[in-house]
N, C-alpha and C positions, 0 to 999 in steps of 0.2 A: 784666743780660742774660747775663753769664757764668754766674751761678748758675742761671738758667733753662735755659741750654744744657746745663749739667752735669746738671741734673735730667732733661732730655729724653733725653740720651744714656743715662743709667742706666735710664730707663723703657723705651726701645727695646730695650736689651740684655736686660732682665728679661723683656720681652714675647716676645722670640724664643725664650726657653727654657721658657716655660710657657703653657698655654692651658686654658680651662675645659672642664668636662664637657658634651658635647652628644650628641645622638643623631640618626641619619639616618632619612629616609623616614617620618616620623611627623608628625601634626598636633598642634597645641597641646592639652595635656590640661587638666584642671581642678584646682582645689584639692580638699582632702579632701571626701568626700561630705557634703553638707549644711552645709558651713562657710559662714557668712554674716559679712560685714564691714560695719560701719557707720563710714564715714570722715567726720570733721568737718573742714572746711577754713575757716580764716579768710578765705582767698581761694582760689577754685578756678579755675584756668585751664582752661576746658573745651577750648579750642583757640585757636590764635593769633588774637588780636583779640576773644575772647569770655571774659569774666571774671565770676564770680559771687562776691559777698561772703556770708560766713556760710552756706556751702552744705554739702550732704551728698551722699555717694555710697554707694549700697548695692550690695554685691558678693555674688553667690551662685554657687556652682559654677564659679568662674573667670571669670564674665562680669559686666560692669556691667549691673545690671538697673534702676537708677533714679538719676537725677541731678537735683538741684534744691535749693530752699531750703524749710525748714519740714518736712522729711521726718521721720517718726517712726522711732525705732530699732526694728528687728524684734526680736522676742523671742528671746533667746539669742544675739544677734549679738555679735561681738567688736568693741569700739569702739577706733578709732584717731583721734588728733587731731593736726593739724599746722597751722602758720601758713599755709603755701602747699601746695597739692596740684596736680600736673599730670601729664601723660603721661610715661612713662619715655623717656629719650633713645634715639635710634637712630643707630648708627654705620654709614654707608652704604659705607665703604671700609675693610674690615678683613680680617684672616686669623685672627681669634680662633676657637679651637676646632679648626682644621685642623692635622693632624699636620705637624711641621716639614719632613719630607721632601717632602710634597705641596705645601707652600707654595713650596719652592725648585725644584720639578720644572719644567724647561723643555720637557718632552715632552708636557705635557698638550695635549689637542685639543678640538675643538668639543664633542664629546659627553661629555667628562669631567664627572662629577657631583661637586660639592664635598661633598654629603652623604655620599658614600661614603668621603671622606677625613677625616671627623670623628673626633677622638681622644677616646674616652670614658674614657681612663685618665690623666687629667692631674691636677695638684694643685689644691687649693682656693684658694690664696693669690691668684693673679691674678684668678680668678673673683670672689672676694669684694671685691677692690679695685675691679673694674669695676662691681659692683653698688653699692658705696659711692659711686661717682662719679655714680650715677643712670642709668647706661646699662643698659637692660634687653633690648635687641635689637641685632643686628648683621647687616649683609650681609657674609657671609664668603665667601672665594674661594680655591680652590686655584690653583696656577700663576699667582701674581699678576703676575709679570713675563714669563710665557710669551707667545708670539705669540698663542696662543689658550688662555685659562685655563679654558674650558668653562663649565658652568652653575653660577652662584653661588646661594646660598641665604640666606634670612632666617631667623635662628634666635634663640631666646631665650638670654640669658645664663643658663645652667641653674642653678637653685637647688638642685641636688643631688637632683633627683627622677627619676622614671622616664623612659625613652626617649620615651614617649608625650607628654611635656610640653614638648618642645623646638622642633621645627621649625615655623615659622610659614608659610613658603613654600619648597618644595624647589627650584622652578625660577623663580628671581627675575630672572634675566638671563643673557645670554651675554657673556663677557668676552674682550677682546683687548687687545693693546698694540702700539704702533708707535714705532720710533725710540729704544728704551731701550738704555742701556749694559748689557750683560750680560757677566758674568765679568770686570768691571773694564775692558772694552774698549768705547770709544765707537764708534758705527756711522758709516760714511761715508754720504754723501748718496744713493748709488746703492742701498745696502742698505735705507735708510729708505724710499725710493720703492718698492722692491720689496715691502716689507712691507705698505704701503698698497694696492698693486695686488693683492696676494694676498688681503687682507681684502675688497676690493671684489669680486674674483672669486668669493669664497665667498658673498657676499651675492647676487650675480647668479645663481650656481648654485642657491641656495635659491629665488630667485624663479622661475627656469626650472622647477625641480622642482615648485613649487607650480602653475605653469601646466600642466605635463604631467599632474599629478594631476587638475586641474580638467577638462582635456580628456578624460582617461580617464573620469571620472565622467559627463561629458556623453555620450561614446560608449557607455558602459555603459547609461545610461538609454535611449538610442535603440535599442540592441540588445535590451533587455528589451521595449520597446514593439513592435518588429518581430517578435520571437519570439511575443509574446502575440497579435498580429494574425494571424500565420500559424497558430498553434494554434487560434484561434477559427474561422478559415476552414476548416481541416481538419475541425474538429468539425461545422461547419455542413454541409459537403459529404460527411460520412461515409457516410450512407445511399445517397446517389446514387453515390458512388465505389464502395461495396461492390457495388451492383447492376451497375454497369458492369464491375467486375472479374470478376464471375461470368460475365457474357456473354462477355467476352474470353477467359476460360479455356476455356469450351466451344468457342468458335470455333477456338482454337489446337489443342485436342484433335481436332477434326474434321479439321483440316488436317495433323495429325500433327506439329505444331510445339510447341516449348517456350515456355510463357508467361513473359515477363520482366517483373518488377515495375518500375514507373517509380520512379526514385529522385529524392527531393527533395534539393536541394543545401542543406546546413546553412548557417545564417547564422553566420559566423565571429565568435566572441566576442572583443571587444577585450582586449588585454593591458595590465595596469597597468605603470607605469614601475618599473624595478628599484629595490627598496628601498635607500635610502642614509640611514643615521641622521644623519650630518653635514648632508646636504642637507635632511633633514626639519626639523632644528633651525634651520638657517638660513632655511628657509621661514617658520618661526614668527617669526624676526627680521624678515624682509622684509615680512611683513604686519602688523607692529607688535604681535604678541602678546607677545614677549619684548623688553625693552629691550636694546640693544647698548651695553655699557659699554666704552669704549676709552680706555686710558691714553695720552695724547699731551701733549707739553710744548712743543716748538719751534713757532714760527710757521709754518715750512714744512710740517710734518706736519699742523698744524691746518687750514691753508689747503687743502691737498690733500684732507684728510678731508672738509671741508665741501663742497668742489666736487664730489667724486666720489659723495658720498651724497645730494646734492640730488635726483637723479632718482627715488630711492626714497621716494615721497611718504608712505608709511605707516611707514617706519622710525623708531624711537624711539631716537635717539642720545643717549648720556650720555657726557660727557668727564670723565675723572678726571685730576687734576694740572693741566692747562691753564696751565702756567707763563707762557706768552706769549699767553694767550687774550684779553687786553684789546684787542688790535688788531682782534678780530673780535666784540667785544661786541654791536654793533648787530645783526649777523646771527644771533648766538646767541640774542639776545632775540627777534628776529622769528620764528625757527624753533623757539622754545621748547625749546632744547637746554640741559639743566641741566649745570652744571660742579661737580664735587666737588673742593674745594680741601683742601690740607693746610697750614695756616698754622703751621708749626713752624720755629723758628730753626735754620738748618742750618750756620752757621759758614762757613768758607772752603773746607772740604773737602766737595765735593759732586759728583754725577754731572754729566757734560757737559750733558745736557739740562735740568738744573736751574740752570744758570749764571745765569739771569734770575729766580730765585726771589724773590718779593716778598711780605712779610707783609700788604701792603695789597691783594692781589689780590682777596680776597673782597669787600671794600668797593667797589672800583672796578667789579667786574662787577655787583654788586647795584645800584649807582647807575645803571648803564646798562640796568637792567631784566632782567638775566639771573637765572634761578633758581639760587641758590647753595646748595650743600650743603657740610657740613663733615665730613671723615673723618679717621681716624687714619693715613692714608697707606699702607694695605696692610700694617700691622703688627698684632701681637696686643695692642698697648697701647691698646685701646679705653677703658681707664680714664682716659686723658688727654684724652678728647674734650671735656669741659667746659673744661679749661684751654686747649685749642687754640681753642675758640670764644671764650674770653676774649682770646686774642691777636688774633684777627680783629676782635673788638669794639674792642680798643685801637688797632687800625690802620684804623679807619674803617667797619667793618660795624655797621649798626644792631642794637641788642640784640634788638629784636623779630624782625628778620630772622634773626638767629642762632638764636633760640629755635625759630622755624618750621623752619629748616634741620635742627635736631636732632630734630624731632618730626613734624608732619604733612607737611612738605615731603619728607622722606625717605620716609615711608610712601606718599605719592602717587606718587612717582617709580617705586617698585618694587611698585606694585599691592597694597599691604597696608593701605591707608587704611580699608578696611572692617573691619579687625581691630585695628590698633594706631595710635598716633600722636596720639590725642586722647581726652578723657574723655567718651564718649558711650554712650548706652544700646545694648546689644547687642555692644559690643566687648570684646575680652579686657581683663581688669583688669591692665594694665601701668601702674602708678602709682608716683610718688615723692612723699614728703612732706618739705618743707624748712622750716627755721626762718626763711627769708627769701626774697626773689625769686630765681628761677632765674638762673644764669649771672652771679651777683654774687659776688665773691671772699669776702665775709664770710658768705655763706649756706652752711649745711651740710645735707646730706641726712640725714634722721632715720629715715625709713621707706622701704622699697622693697618693692613688691608685684609679683610676676611671675605672670601667669596666675591671679590670684586668691589666690596663696599669699604670705603675709608672709615674706619672706626676709631682711629686715634691719630691726632695731629699734635704738633708742638703746642697748640693752643688749649688742648683738653687733656 
């Protein structure tokens, strides 16, 4: 255990100083034009619970175009063979690729975009180590410990290619945190309650903003109908009105009076609510379009968070950390609230909110029916993700559940399951080839394919 703790400390220290090359505001690219891969797998894990023996995968233009058994190798295709092939791992709680200053920034707000803080001038070492571990994508976040970290992004672990080949989803979530020790100072209970109240207030403001927009759209529709009806009536009565007007003008002239036009009162056009970017983003959160990822650890904060978010029936809450979440496992499972855990040995020196940190948390939550994900704890050391999953497995988490947490479970939570997380036709070719079962200590990653490009082979 002492050796593992030493390894972990070194990993986190190294991760804080380096991050891989990413690029903002772009969609996944493809492999080289016309490149085709023919992947042969002794065992192909299509997705959790679905395995094919002696299967093949055909990749072209960065996408999986065929999966099955008995497939013929396309002419000119590059052949790759591995004992086991599966989807690349996804780290759902990372700061990989974000510049160090933005990670530490406690002034980030709701509208802060993580993709704008991506560092494209970082070294290759950590990036390659992350790929060697089988991690091909991460949910990365600026302002990880800020009260509001802003909008997180799902990005590929860049294989040193163009900017167009990196971002999987630019707006994957909105992040917040409550009750964290900041600047080495633990928070008192009143400040912790205040942070939760502020968070709920922002959600409520978003919902009210959404209601105001809906009311405005309704009023605008009614206004357009009313205007159209008035215009139609005026058109219908035009000839009659023209004839009547001529007669009235002649009568006025005979009497030596001035003719005054009858004025029609304009129908007042409704005004839209004043634009507010923060409220617009929180409106997306309130209606369930964007997951709300909240880092919370103590039982008090988790209890308050669950109670105060319950009225928002479309809100998609995700808890990161959840150190004392076992007490609420039944409710978390019932409300389908995922918990992203960080099963790392912390030693005796730890933040106040982590005093109850337990390596068995993932297993206990999963046994109670909670959807558990595994993350690298908001660090850039996503390379350690399989090792952290191994720790969780060693402390009670089922291996199959751990595999799902690192693949399709993470993809579904952050709305990218149509692109990554499993080996299925039409998805991005984010694949790893191993010489043994995934998440087994003796198995090694031999091949890594990101967006259809082979970025790691036994030779490199």
